[in-house]
Residue, then its C-alpha position, 0 to 999 in steps of 0.5 A: x159357250x152359251x150366251x146369257x142376257x145382255x151379252x153376258x156368258x151364261x156361266x158368268x151370269x149363273x155365277x153372279x146369280x148364285x153369289x147374290x142368292x147366297x148372300x140373300x139366303x144367308x142373311x135373310x134365311x130361306x123362308x124370307x128370301x124371294x126369287x123376285x128379290x134375288x132377281x132385282x138384286x142381280x138386275x135380271x128377270x125372275x123367268x131367267x132364274x127359273x130358266x137357269x135353276x128351275x125353282x127357288x128350291x133348285x137355286x137354293x140347292x145350288x147355293x147350298x152346294x157352293x156354300x158347303x164347298x167353301x166350308x168343306x175346303x177350309x175344314x179339309x185344309x185344317x185337317x191336313x196342316x199336320x197339327x194334332x190335338x188342341x192345336x188342330x182345334x184352334x187351327x180349325x177355328x182360326x181357319x173358319x174365321x178367316x174363311x168366313x170373314x169376307x162372306x159370313x152369310x155362307x155359314x148361316x146359309x148352310x145351317x139355316x133352320x128355315x130351309x126345306x127339310x126335304x128335296x134337293x136341299x136336304x140331300x145336299x145338306x146331309x151329304x155335307x154333314x156326313x163328310x163333316x162328321x167324318x173329319x170331326x170324328x177323326x180329329x176328336x179320336x186323335x185328341x182322345x188317343x193323345x190323352x190316353x183315352x180310347x173308350x169309344x163312348x167317351x170319344x163319341x161324347x167328346x165329338x158331340x161336345x166338339x161339334x156343339x162348341x165349334x158351332x156355338x163359337x162361330x155363331x157367337x162370332x157372327x153375332x158380334x161382327x165388330x170382332x175380327x177373325x184374329x181377335x176371335x182366335x185369341x179369344x178361343x185360345x183364352x177360353x181353351x186355356x181357361x178350360x184346359x190350362x195354359x195353351x202350349x207354345x205349339x198351339x200358339x205357333x200353329x196359328x202364328x201367335 
């Protein structure tokens, strides 16, 4: 194993840099984050970051891949819980709140409007978006089928609604850090109940309510 600085293995040092950089990029945004600031927070030199990652863009691309993998892992887990319809929607939201609770900056890193629109970051983001789109489409198609609606246009429109609603709810929660993941899930259940009528017991059971 290649050694890093001050006796720290390179793999461990890289992981430390990525962890610190993820938080910096997520909290301040790509445009306002500097390599110098990340280096200072990690207690290392700027040249070491360039040596490991090539550039700010290279480091950001690695951070994006890491952050997206956290979100993707949770989305995949939710997709395989055996829940369907509205229950799956609630389970997916609940799982995301729980996954983001210790590292809320992960979400904003992935959906950072100040990040580059070209290069490695863009390619990594588009790959993640394609995977996420497929999972969301599967869930919405299932929901519409259960409701007896197999119209492709309706399904496409509902998918757009779900994507927008999901991101809006997560962003609202991140803007209110005093709200716990559990409390936010309860709020989503109340909101869904307001829109769709009483949430059935299967939905509540799916999230341990």
